[in-house]
C-alpha positions as CSV (number, residue, x, y, z in Angstrom):
1,M,23.4,-33.9,-3.3
2,D,22.0,-36.4,-0.9
3,L,20.2,-34.7,2.0
4,G,19.7,-37.8,4.0
5,Y,17.1,-37.2,6.6
6,F,16.7,-33.5,6.1
7,T,13.0,-32.5,6.5
8,A,10.8,-30.2,4.6
9,G,7.1,-29.8,3.9
10,I,4.6,-28.7,1.2
11,T,1.3,-27.2,2.4
12,Y,-1.5,-26.3,0.1
13,T,-5.0,-24.9,0.9
14,P,-7.4,-24.6,-2.0
15,P,-9.1,-21.2,-2.3
16,L,-12.7,-20.6,-1.3
17,G,-13.1,-23.9,0.5
18,A,-12.6,-25.9,-2.8
19,G,-11.1,-28.8,-0.8
20,P,-9.2,-29.8,2.3
21,Q,-5.7,-28.6,3.1
22,T,-2.9,-30.9,2.0
23,D,0.1,-31.0,4.3
24,L,2.9,-33.2,2.9
25,E,5.7,-33.7,5.3
26,L,9.0,-34.9,3.8
27,G,11.1,-36.9,6.2
28,A,8.2,-38.4,8.1
29,A,5.4,-41.1,7.7
30,D,1.9,-39.9,7.0
31,A,-1.4,-41.2,8.4
32,N,-1.5,-44.0,5.8
33,G,1.9,-45.3,6.9
34,I,3.6,-43.9,3.8
35,W,7.2,-42.8,4.5
36,W,8.2,-39.7,2.6
37,R,11.9,-38.9,2.0
38,L,13.5,-35.9,0.5
39,R,16.4,-37.5,-1.5
40,S,17.8,-34.3,-3.1
41,W,17.2,-30.6,-3.5
42,T,18.5,-28.0,-5.9
43,G,17.7,-24.4,-6.4
44,M,18.6,-23.0,-3.0
45,G,21.5,-20.9,-4.4
46,G,21.2,-17.5,-6.0
47,P,18.3,-17.3,-8.5
48,A,18.7,-16.3,-12.2
49,T,18.7,-12.6,-13.2
50,S,16.4,-10.7,-15.6
51,G,18.0,-7.9,-17.6
52,Q,20.7,-7.2,-20.1
53,V,23.4,-4.8,-21.2
54,V,23.1,-2.5,-24.1
55,Q,25.9,-1.9,-26.7
56,R,27.3,1.6,-26.5
57,G,26.9,3.6,-29.7
58,G,30.2,4.2,-31.5
59,D,32.2,3.0,-28.5
60,H,33.6,-0.2,-27.0
61,G,31.7,-1.9,-24.2
62,T,28.1,-1.7,-23.1
63,W,25.8,0.2,-20.7
64,A,24.7,-1.6,-17.6
65,T,20.9,-1.3,-17.6
66,P,18.8,-2.1,-14.5
67,Q,18.8,-5.8,-13.7
68,W,16.6,-7.8,-11.3
69,Y,16.3,-11.3,-9.8
70,A,14.1,-13.6,-11.8
71,E,11.9,-16.4,-10.5
72,R,13.6,-19.3,-8.6
73,L,13.5,-22.8,-10.0
74,I,13.6,-25.7,-7.4
75,T,14.0,-29.4,-8.2
76,L,13.0,-32.0,-5.5
77,T,13.7,-35.7,-5.7
78,V,11.1,-37.2,-3.4
79,E,10.7,-40.9,-2.5
80,A,7.5,-42.4,-1.1
81,C,7.8,-45.9,0.5
82,A,4.3,-47.3,0.9
83,P,3.1,-50.5,2.8
84,S,1.3,-51.7,-0.4
85,Q,0.8,-51.0,-4.1
86,A,-2.6,-49.5,-3.4
87,L,-1.1,-47.0,-0.9
88,R,1.7,-46.3,-3.4
89,D,-1.0,-45.0,-5.7
90,V,-2.4,-43.0,-2.8
91,A,1.0,-41.4,-2.5
92,R,1.1,-40.5,-6.2
93,A,-2.3,-38.8,-5.8
94,T,-1.2,-37.0,-2.6
95,L,1.8,-35.5,-4.2
96,Q,-0.3,-34.2,-7.2
97,Q,-2.8,-32.7,-4.8
98,A,-0.1,-30.9,-2.8
99,I,1.4,-29.1,-5.7
100,P,-1.1,-26.8,-7.5
101,V,-0.8,-25.9,-11.2
102,S,-2.2,-22.3,-11.2
103,D,-2.2,-21.5,-7.5
104,L,0.6,-21.3,-4.9
105,A,1.5,-23.7,-2.2
106,T,4.0,-23.1,0.7
107,L,7.3,-25.0,0.5
108,R,9.1,-25.2,3.8
109,W,12.7,-26.3,4.3
110,D,13.7,-27.0,7.9
111,E,17.5,-27.2,7.9
112,P,19.8,-25.5,8.7
113,V,17.7,-22.4,9.0
114,P,13.9,-22.8,8.5
115,V,12.7,-20.9,5.4
116,Q,9.7,-20.9,3.2
117,M,8.7,-19.9,-0.3
118,A,5.5,-19.7,-2.3
119,V,5.7,-22.2,-5.2
120,R,3.7,-24.0,-7.9
121,R,4.3,-26.8,-10.3
122,T,6.1,-26.3,-13.6
123,G,6.4,-29.0,-16.3
124,E,5.7,-32.7,-15.8
125,I,6.5,-34.9,-12.7
126,P,8.4,-38.0,-13.9
127,E,8.0,-41.1,-11.7
128,A,10.3,-44.2,-11.2
129,Y,9.4,-47.4,-9.4
130,P,12.4,-49.1,-7.7
131,T,10.0,-51.6,-6.1
132,L,6.4,-52.4,-6.4
133,N,5.5,-50.4,-3.3
134,D,7.9,-47.5,-3.8
135,V,7.8,-44.5,-6.1
136,V,10.4,-41.7,-6.8
137,F,9.2,-38.3,-8.1
138,S,11.3,-35.6,-9.8
139,V,9.4,-32.4,-9.0
140,V,10.2,-29.1,-10.6
141,L,8.8,-26.1,-8.8
142,V,8.8,-22.4,-9.6
143,A,8.8,-19.6,-7.0
144,P,7.7,-16.4,-8.6
145,D,9.1,-14.5,-5.6
146,P,12.8,-15.6,-5.4
147,R,13.2,-14.6,-1.8
148,K,13.5,-17.2,1.0
149,Y,11.4,-16.1,3.9
150,S,11.5,-16.9,7.6
151,T,8.8,-19.3,8.7
152,V,8.2,-16.9,11.7
153,L,5.9,-14.0,10.9
154,H,7.0,-10.9,13.0
155,S,4.4,-8.4,14.1
156,L,4.6,-5.2,16.1
157,T,1.7,-2.9,17.2
158,A,1.6,0.7,18.3
159,T,-1.4,2.8,19.5
160,Q,-1.7,6.6,19.2
161,A,-2.1,8.0,22.7
162,S,-3.9,11.3,23.5
163,A,-1.9,14.4,22.8
164,A,-2.8,15.8,26.3
165,V,-1.3,14.2,29.4
166,G,-3.0,15.2,32.7
167,L,-0.9,16.5,35.6
168,A,-2.2,16.2,39.1
169,P,-1.5,19.0,41.7
170,P,0.3,20.0,43.7
171,L,2.9,21.1,41.1
172,T,6.3,22.5,42.1
173,P,7.8,24.8,39.5
174,P,9.8,24.7,37.4
175,F,8.2,21.8,35.5
176,T,7.9,20.9,31.8
177,L,4.6,20.2,30.0
178,P,4.6,17.4,27.4
179,A,4.8,18.7,23.9
180,G,2.4,16.0,22.6
181,A,1.7,12.3,22.3
182,P,4.6,10.0,21.3
183,P,4.6,9.0,17.6
184,M,2.8,5.9,16.5
185,A,6.0,4.1,15.5
186,V,7.7,0.7,15.8
187,A,11.2,-0.5,15.1
188,C,11.2,-3.4,12.7
189,T,14.2,-5.7,12.4
190,N,14.8,-7.7,9.2
191,A,17.3,-10.4,10.4
192,G,17.8,-11.7,6.9
193,S,20.3,-10.6,4.2
194,F,17.9,-9.2,1.6
195,E,15.1,-6.6,1.6
196,T,11.6,-7.7,2.6
197,R,8.1,-6.1,2.2
198,P,5.8,-5.5,5.2
199,T,2.0,-5.4,5.5
200,V,0.8,-2.5,7.6
201,T,-2.7,-2.5,9.1
202,I,-4.2,0.8,10.4
203,T,-7.4,0.9,12.5
204,G,-9.1,4.3,12.8
205,P,-9.9,6.9,13.8
206,I,-7.4,8.8,11.6
207,T,-7.6,11.4,8.8
208,G,-5.0,11.5,6.0
209,P,-2.9,8.5,7.1
210,A,0.6,8.0,5.7
211,V,2.9,5.1,6.3
212,V,6.4,6.5,6.7
213,N,9.8,4.8,6.6
214,Q,11.6,7.1,9.0
215,T,15.0,5.8,8.0
216,T,14.7,6.8,4.4
217,G,11.9,9.4,4.6
218,Q,9.8,7.6,2.0
219,A,6.0,7.5,2.6
220,V,2.8,5.9,1.2
221,S,0.0,8.4,1.8
222,F,-3.7,8.7,1.6
223,P,-4.4,12.4,2.0
224,G,-8.1,12.3,1.2
225,M,-9.0,9.4,3.4
226,T,-10.8,9.4,6.7
227,L,-11.0,6.3,8.9
228,A,-13.7,6.0,11.5
229,A,-13.0,4.0,14.7
230,T,-14.2,0.8,13.1
231,D,-12.5,1.2,9.7
232,V,-9.4,-0.8,8.8
233,L,-6.8,0.1,6.1
234,T,-4.5,-2.6,5.0
235,V,-1.4,-1.6,3.0
236,D,0.4,-4.5,1.3
237,F,3.9,-3.4,0.3
238,T,4.5,-6.6,-1.7
239,A,1.5,-6.2,-4.0
240,R,1.8,-2.3,-3.7
241,Q,-1.9,-2.1,-3.1
242,A,-4.1,-0.9,-0.2
243,Y,-7.6,-2.0,0.9
244,L,-10.1,0.0,3.1
245,N,-12.4,-2.5,4.7
246,G,-11.5,-5.0,2.0
247,V,-12.2,-2.5,-0.9
248,F,-9.2,-1.5,-3.1
249,R,-8.1,2.1,-2.6
250,T,-5.3,3.9,-4.5
251,A,-2.4,5.7,-2.7
252,D,-1.4,9.2,-3.5
253,V,0.5,9.5,-6.8
254,S,3.5,11.0,-4.9
255,S,3.8,7.9,-2.7
256,S,7.0,5.9,-2.7
257,W,6.6,2.2,-2.0
258,W,9.5,1.4,0.3
259,V,11.1,-1.9,1.7
260,L,12.6,-3.1,4.9
261,P,16.3,-3.7,4.2
262,P,18.5,-5.9,6.4
263,G,18.7,-4.4,9.9
264,T,16.3,-2.2,11.8
265,T,13.9,0.3,10.2
266,T,11.5,2.6,12.1
267,V,8.0,2.6,10.6
268,Q,5.5,5.3,11.6
269,V,2.0,6.2,10.7
270,T,1.1,9.9,10.7
271,G,-2.3,11.6,10.3
272,T,-4.7,13.9,12.2
273,G,-7.4,13.0,14.7
274,A,-5.6,9.7,15.3
275,T,-6.1,9.4,19.1
276,G,-7.0,5.8,19.8
277,S,-5.9,4.5,16.4
278,T,-3.6,1.5,16.1
279,M,-0.9,0.4,13.6
280,T,0.3,-3.2,13.2
281,V,3.4,-4.0,11.0
282,A,3.8,-7.6,9.9
283,W,6.9,-8.9,8.0
284,R,9.2,-11.9,7.5
285,D,13.0,-12.0,7.4
286,A,14.2,-12.5,3.8
287,W,17.2,-14.0,2.1
288,I,18.1,-14.4,-1.6
């Protein structure tokens, strides 16, 4: 399928300062005057599945065992039109630098709805030379996570207020005293069509924090943990891991790692001694 002047981009930042960031924009000219064009794109449909059915014993048919989405394979046909043969070779090196072998780059597609995926190279990259200054690449990428994510990172923050609210006289009965502080909760909307995984950051003070999905009742809890005012607990629901001040900490064995389905989900952090603590939930819309 010819995509004409559809635009996309590949951005890669080497870890630990191993090199500069490479930002390859497809559908535009770079600083060297090389015009990059995305000629075709496949792999944006539904990804393959991983799983099987099991033959029933002594009966016709099979049992439908659990099945999951597998990785997503994406093929790009990219054309680089350079002002000279020397810059053509610069284009060849730039493409190789933008697509890591054992790390992940960010692939962005701008139309019709901007989405992004984490990808890396798989297999070789064949090249063709229609002219002395032009080169056409066939790039096969693999996205270990098959979801297509929004390019916009959503973020909501809530702060735990004091449980006691002062009332200034004069007071005219009857009046109602507040029962306590409002819960530290936010309503997160996944505008995509498939479940996504948030990252929840908690700043103390708080004892026994638990990250609760109020819609389903599921929770990831840390009953033996106490955060001081300067401590930060990061709960990554994609990796299903948590870090206290950057050090790995395990969640309670009874925890249930939940997701944000399409629509709105209320996320709450519970715990004791939490006055002044904050919770930030960050997520991206997701499609499959």
